[in-house]
C-alpha positions in Angstrom: 0.0 0.0 0.0 1.3 3.4 -1.0 1.8 5.6 2.0 3.5 8.8 0.6 1.9 10.9 -2.1 2.6 14.2 -4.0 1.0 17.2 -2.4 -2.3 18.6 -3.6 -0.4 21.4 -5.3 1.9 19.0 -7.1 -1.2 17.1 -8.5 -2.9 20.3 -9.6 0.3 21.5 -11.4 0.8 18.1 -12.9 -2.8 18.0 -14.3 -2.3 21.5 -15.7 1.0 20.5 -17.2 2.8 23.2 -15.3 5.5 21.2 -13.5 9.2 21.2 -14.5 10.1 18.3 -16.9 11.7 16.3 -14.1 8.8 16.7 -11.7 6.3 16.1 -14.4 7.8 12.6 -15.0 8.2 11.9 -11.3 4.6 12.8 -10.4 3.3 11.1 -13.6 5.0 7.9 -12.7 3.6 8.0 -9.2 0.1 8.5 -10.7 0.6 5.5 -12.9 1.2 3.4 -9.8 -1.4 4.9 -7.4 -5.1 4.4 -7.9 -5.8 7.0 -5.2 -4.0 9.7 -7.1 -5.4 8.6 -10.4 -8.9 9.3 -9.0 -7.7 12.6 -7.6 -6.3 13.7 -10.9 -9.6 12.8 -12.7 -11.4 15.1 -10.2 -8.9 17.9 -10.8 -9.3 17.5 -14.5 -13.1 17.9 -14.2 -12.6 21.0 -12.0 -10.3 22.5 -14.5 -12.6 21.7 -17.3 -15.6 23.4 -15.6 -13.4 26.4 -14.7 -12.2 26.8 -18.3 -15.4 25.9 -20.2 -18.2 26.1 -17.8 -20.5 23.2 -17.0 -21.0 21.9 -20.5 -23.3 19.1 -19.5 -25.9 21.7 -18.4 -25.6 23.8 -21.5 -27.9 23.0 -24.5 -26.0 21.8 -27.5 -26.5 23.9 -30.6 -27.5 22.1 -33.8 -24.4 23.1 -35.6 -22.1 22.0 -32.7 -19.4 19.5 -33.8 -19.7 16.2 -32.0 -16.1 15.5 -33.1 -14.9 18.6 -31.3 -16.8 17.6 -28.1 -15.3 14.2 -28.2 -11.8 15.7 -28.7 -12.2 17.9 -25.7 -13.4 15.0 -23.6 -10.4 12.9 -24.7 -8.0 15.7 -23.7 -9.4 16.0 -20.2 -9.5 12.3 -19.7 -5.9 11.9 -20.6 -2.8 12.6 -18.5 -0.6 15.6 -19.5 2.0 14.7 -22.2 5.6 15.1 -21.5 6.7 15.4 -25.1 5.5 15.7 -28.6 5.7 13.0 -31.2 5.4 9.2 -30.9 8.2 7.0 -29.8 8.4 3.3 -29.3 7.9 2.4 -25.6 10.2 0.0 -23.8 8.5 -1.1 -20.6 11.4 -3.2 -19.2 14.7 -2.3 -17.6 17.4 -4.8 -17.0 20.3 -4.3 -14.5 22.6 -6.7 -12.7 20.5 -9.7 -13.7 17.2 -8.1 -12.5 14.2 -7.3 -14.6 12.1 -4.2 -13.7 8.8 -3.4 -15.4 8.5 0.3 -16.0 5.2 2.2 -15.4 3.6 3.8 -18.5 5.2 7.3 -18.1 8.7 5.8 -17.8 8.1 3.3 -20.6 7.1 6.1 -23.0 10.3 7.9 -22.1 12.6 4.9 -22.0 14.7 6.4 -24.9 15.8 9.1 -22.4 17.5 6.7 -20.0 21.3 6.9 -20.3 24.0 4.4 -19.5 24.4 2.9 -16.1 27.5 3.6 -14.0 28.5 2.0 -10.7 28.9 4.1 -7.6 30.5 3.3 -4.2 28.2 1.6 -1.7 26.5 -1.0 -4.0 24.8 1.8 -5.9 24.2 2.3 -9.6 23.1 5.4 -11.4 21.6 6.1 -14.9 20.7 9.7 -15.9 17.3 10.5 -17.5 17.5 13.4 -19.9 14.4 15.5 -19.8 15.6 19.1 -20.0 15.2 21.8 -17.4 17.5 22.6 -14.5 16.8 19.6 -12.2 18.8 16.4 -12.4 16.8 13.3 -12.9 18.4 9.9 -12.2 17.5 6.3 -11.7 19.3 5.1 -8.6 19.5 1.4 -8.0 20.5 0.1 -4.5 21.5 -3.5 -4.2 20.7 -5.5 -1.1 22.4 -4.2 2.0 23.4 -1.0 0.3 23.6 2.4 1.9 24.3 6.1 1.2 26.0 8.2 3.9 24.0 10.7 5.8 23.4 13.8 3.7 21.2 16.8 3.2 20.3 18.5 -0.1 21.2 21.7 -1.8 17.6 22.4 -2.8 14.8 19.9 -3.0 15.1 16.2 -3.6 12.2 14.1 -4.7 12.4 10.3 -4.6 10.0 7.8 -6.1 10.3 4.1 -5.3 9.8 2.3 -8.7 10.4 -1.2 -7.3 11.6 -2.6 -4.0 12.1 -1.1 -0.5 14.5 1.2 1.3 14.5 2.9 4.6 16.0 5.8 6.4 15.9 7.2 10.0 12.3 8.3 9.5 10.3 5.6 7.6 10.3 2.6 5.2 9.4 3.3 1.6 8.0 0.9 -0.9 6.7 0.7 -4.5 5.0 4.0 -5.5 6.0 6.0 -2.4 6.8 9.6 -3.3 9.1 11.5 -0.9 10.0 15.2 -1.1 12.9 16.5 1.1 14.5 19.9 1.3 17.7 21.3 2.8 16.3 21.0 6.3 16.2 17.2 6.2 19.1 14.8 6.8 18.8 11.1 6.1 20.8 7.9 5.4 19.0 5.8 2.8 19.7 2.1 3.1 18.4 -1.3 1.9 18.3 -4.5 4.0 17.4 -7.9 2.4 15.8 -6.5 -0.7 17.1 -4.3 -3.5 15.4 -1.0 -4.6 15.1 0.9 -7.8 14.2 4.6 -7.4 13.8 7.7 -9.5 15.2 10.8 -8.0 14.9 14.5 -9.0 17.5 16.8 -7.5 17.7 20.6 -7.7 21.4 20.5 -6.6 24.1 18.1 -5.5 23.9 16.1 -2.2 25.8 17.5 0.8 27.3 14.8 3.0 27.1 15.6 6.7 28.9 12.9 8.7 32.3 11.3 9.1 34.8 10.8 6.3 31.9 11.0 3.7 32.2 14.8 4.1 35.4 14.6 2.0 33.2 13.6 -0.9 31.3 16.9 -1.0 33.6 18.6 -3.6 32.9 15.7 -5.9 29.2 14.9 -5.1 28.0 16.5 -8.4 30.1 13.9 -10.2 28.1 11.1 -8.7 24.6 12.6 -8.8 24.6 14.9 -11.8 
C-alpha cells in the first residue's frame, strides 16, 4: 500500500502541465502506480474543465455543434498531460545486474531518455534520465544491504520508489511511495534484504554531513549529476 503521495499542489500543477520536466515525469510515474492519485487527478481535470469551459453538461448543444470537437475535448481532459511531442516506441522493461524491472507507463514512454548505467560506491548504480530543465533526474539502484552516507540537499530532492524497498531514519518506503525532502532534512537511505530501484529528481548536489563522507562533498556533483 502506497503511504506517501505528492502534495495537492503538485497534483494540480501536474494536471495542468505546469511542473518542471523532471517533476512532471516523477509525479506522472507516481500517478501511474497509485489508484488513489489517479482518481484525484480525474477530479482535478473535471474541476479545471468546468473552470475553463463552464458546466458543458448543463448547457444546450446547438444544432451546428461538432460532436467530433466535443469528443476531442473529452479525450483531452480524460488523458494525462503529455511530457513530449511525437510518438516513440515504448520499452516497458529495464534490466540491471540480472534483474528485470517493469516500468510504469510514463517511464516506458520515455525509456529512450534513459542513459547508460554507472556503478557508484556503496552498492549503488546510477543512470541519468535526460528530460531538460535545471533539475537532475536519475535512476538510482540500491542492491541488497546498500547504503548512502548521511546527507542533506542543496535544494529539494524528490524520490519515487519504482520497485523494492528502502528505509532511512524516518520511515520505510515501498513501491509507489513519493518522498520530497529539502535542505532542512538529513537522512541515510539504506536497503536490507531487498534491493530497490528509485527515480530521483534533485535541484542540486547532495551534501554529506557525517564522518569521512564529508570529504566527498567537492565531488558529489560527479556522482549525482
